[in-house]
C-alpha positions in Angstrom: 91.0 101.2 -215.0 88.4 103.3 -213.3 86.2 102.0 -210.4 83.2 102.6 -212.7 84.6 100.4 -215.5 85.7 97.7 -213.0 82.2 97.7 -211.5 80.6 97.2 -215.0 83.0 94.4 -215.9 82.3 92.7 -212.6 78.6 92.8 -212.8 78.7 91.6 -216.4 80.9 88.7 -215.2 78.3 87.7 -212.5 75.4 87.8 -215.1 77.3 85.8 -217.7 78.5 83.2 -215.3 75.0 82.6 -214.0 73.8 82.3 -217.7 76.5 79.8 -218.5 75.7 77.7 -215.4 72.0 77.6 -216.3 72.7 76.7 -219.9 74.9 73.7 -218.8 72.5 72.4 -216.1 69.3 72.6 -218.2 69.7 71.0 -221.6 66.0 70.6 -221.8 62.8 71.4 -219.9 62.5 69.4 -216.7 59.4 67.4 -216.2 57.8 65.4 -213.4 60.3 64.7 -210.6 62.8 67.1 -212.1 60.4 70.0 -211.9 59.3 69.1 -208.3 63.0 68.9 -207.4 63.8 72.3 -208.9 60.8 74.1 -207.4 61.6 72.7 -204.0 65.1 73.9 -204.3 63.9 77.3 -205.5 61.5 77.7 -202.4 64.4 76.9 -200.1 66.8 79.3 -201.8 64.2 82.2 -201.8 63.3 81.8 -198.2 66.9 81.3 -197.1 68.0 84.4 -199.2 65.3 86.4 -197.4 65.9 85.6 -193.9 69.7 84.9 -194.0 70.8 87.6 -196.4 68.3 90.4 -197.3 66.6 91.1 -193.9 69.8 90.9 -191.8 71.6 93.3 -194.3 68.5 95.6 -194.4 68.4 95.7 -190.5 72.1 96.5 -190.4 71.8 99.2 -193.0 68.7 100.6 -191.4 70.5 100.7 -188.1 67.9 98.7 -186.2 64.9 100.5 -187.6 61.8 98.5 -186.7 60.0 99.8 -189.7 62.1 97.3 -191.8 59.7 94.5 -190.9 56.6 96.8 -191.5 58.0 97.6 -195.0 58.5 93.9 -195.6 54.8 93.2 -194.7 53.7 96.1 -196.8 55.7 94.7 -199.8 54.0 91.3 -199.3 50.6 92.9 -199.3 51.4 95.0 -202.3 52.6 92.0 -204.3 49.4 90.2 -203.3 47.3 92.9 -205.0 49.7 93.2 -207.9 49.4 89.4 -208.6 45.6 89.7 -208.6 45.9 92.5 -211.3 48.4 90.4 -213.3 46.1 87.4 -213.0 43.2 89.5 -214.5 45.4 90.5 -217.4 46.4 86.9 -218.2 43.2 84.9 -217.5 43.3 83.7 -221.1 46.6 82.0 -220.5 47.0 78.3 -219.5 46.6 77.7 -215.8 50.2 76.6 -215.3 51.5 80.1 -216.7 51.3 81.7 -213.3 51.5 85.4 -212.7 54.3 84.9 -210.2 56.6 84.4 -213.0 56.4 88.2 -213.6 56.8 88.9 -209.9 60.0 86.7 -209.8 61.4 88.7 -212.7 60.7 92.0 -211.0 62.1 90.7 -207.7 65.2 89.2 -209.3 65.8 92.5 -211.2 65.7 94.6 -208.0 68.0 92.1 -206.2 70.4 92.2 -209.1 70.4 96.1 -209.0 71.2 95.9 -205.3 74.1 93.6 -206.0 75.4 96.0 -208.7 75.3 99.0 -206.2 77.1 96.9 -203.6 79.8 95.9 -206.0 80.2 99.6 -207.2 80.4 100.8 -203.6 83.1 98.2 -203.0 85.2 99.2 -206.0 84.9 102.8 -205.1 86.5 101.9 -201.8 89.3 99.8 -203.2 90.0 97.4 -206.1 90.8 94.7 -203.6 87.4 95.0 -201.8 85.7 95.2 -205.1 87.1 91.8 -206.2 86.4 90.2 -202.9 82.8 91.5 -203.0 82.4 90.3 -206.7 83.5 86.8 -205.7 81.0 86.8 -202.8 78.1 88.0 -205.0 79.0 85.4 -207.7 78.9 82.5 -205.2 75.6 83.8 -203.9 74.0 84.7 -207.2 74.4 81.5 -209.2 72.2 79.4 -207.0 69.5 82.1 -206.8 69.5 82.5 -210.7 69.1 78.8 -211.1 66.2 78.9 -208.7 64.6 81.9 -210.5 65.1 80.1 -213.8 63.3 77.1 -212.5 60.3 79.2 -211.5 60.1 80.8 -215.0 60.2 77.4 -216.6 57.4 76.0 -214.3 55.5 79.2 -215.0 55.1 78.3 -218.7 58.0 80.0 -220.5 59.9 77.8 -222.9 63.6 77.2 -222.3 64.9 79.9 -224.6 62.5 82.6 -223.4 63.2 81.8 -219.7 66.9 81.8 -220.3 66.7 85.1 -222.2 64.5 86.8 -219.6 66.7 85.5 -216.7 69.8 86.9 -218.3 68.2 90.3 -219.1 67.1 90.5 -215.3 70.7 89.6 -214.4 71.9 92.6 -216.4 70.0 94.9 -214.1 73.1 94.4 -211.9 75.0 96.7 -214.4 72.5 99.4 -213.8 73.6 99.5 -210.1 77.1 101.0 -210.9 75.6 103.4 -213.4 73.2 104.8 -210.8 75.7 104.6 -207.9 78.3 106.7 -209.7 75.8 109.0 -211.4 74.4 110.2 -208.0 77.7 109.8 -206.1 76.6 106.9 -204.0 73.4 108.6 -202.6 71.4 105.4 -203.5 73.4 103.4 -201.1 71.6 105.2 -198.2 68.3 103.7 -199.3 69.4 100.2 -200.0 67.6 98.8 -196.9 64.2 99.7 -198.5 65.1 98.0 -201.8 66.1 95.0 -199.8 62.9 94.9 -197.7 60.8 95.1 -200.9 62.7 92.2 -202.5 62.4 90.2 -199.2 58.6 90.7 -199.1 58.4 89.6 -202.7 60.5 86.5 -202.2 58.4 85.4 -199.1 55.3 86.0 -201.1 56.3 84.0 -204.1 57.6 81.0 -201.9 54.5 81.1 -199.7 51.7 81.6 -202.1 53.0 79.8 -205.2 55.9 77.4 -204.7 55.2 75.7 -201.4 51.5 75.2 -202.2 52.5 73.4 -205.4 54.9 71.2 -203.5 52.3 70.3 -200.9 50.2 68.8 -203.7 53.1 67.2 -205.5 52.5 63.4 -205.8 55.3 62.5 -208.3 57.9 60.2 -206.8 59.1 59.8 -203.2 58.6 62.7 -200.7 62.3 63.0 -200.5 62.2 64.6 -203.9 60.3 67.5 -202.2 61.9 67.8 -198.8 65.5 67.3 -199.5 66.0 69.9 -202.2 64.1 72.4 -200.1 66.4 71.8 -197.2 69.3 71.6 -199.5 68.6 75.1 -200.9 68.4 76.5 -197.4 71.7 74.8 -196.4 73.4 76.0 -199.5 72.5 79.7 -199.0 73.3 79.4 -195.3 76.7 77.9 -196.1 77.5 80.7 -198.6 76.2 83.4 -196.2 78.5 82.1 -193.5 81.5 81.9 -195.8 81.1 85.5 -197.0 80.4 86.8 -193.5 76.8 87.8 -194.0 
């Protein structure tokens, strides 16, 4: 089987596994303490993914380019203005249907595309490296997709819509191998900038939406807010250490 076909199968596997995991974990919409727990976990996962995965990888690929941090700041500013535009388009919606649900879909899609390119580059090198990379991406991707799904649910989407949109966003990973092999890997030279944009978006979502919601959370003990947040960070830290990132 060709590296291209193996890459497509691998990215489909990652997306399908995340979908199955979400479907088993969420049999119905979480409310009250459950929503606070998931949003706290999501905030921890997004911040840990940014600072322990995306930015270090972007710096490495950018060969120490200091503009990486400037690009992350520019992305945060850009998403601030973008959210204001989205808010203007959706003022008629209920207050809990926050514009950040659209941002998280965009950010998740870009992140999944990056994962697809990385998997494709690995299979282009060797099947063994491709399999190892797929396993690493799978372990890292499932908690992130659960976190993103939690944000979509809290943003006002019903279970079926959130699940469908999350899966479609996950399929963006399959676009990675298509683009990678179509342009003979040239996109790999610009991955650092995709990563910085995603990092800026994740910081913005966590800082402007998730954490402020948690600061005003009065449902249940405070441990329901702090422990999932720290747990999300610890989980991504453990995964990053295990896969050598």
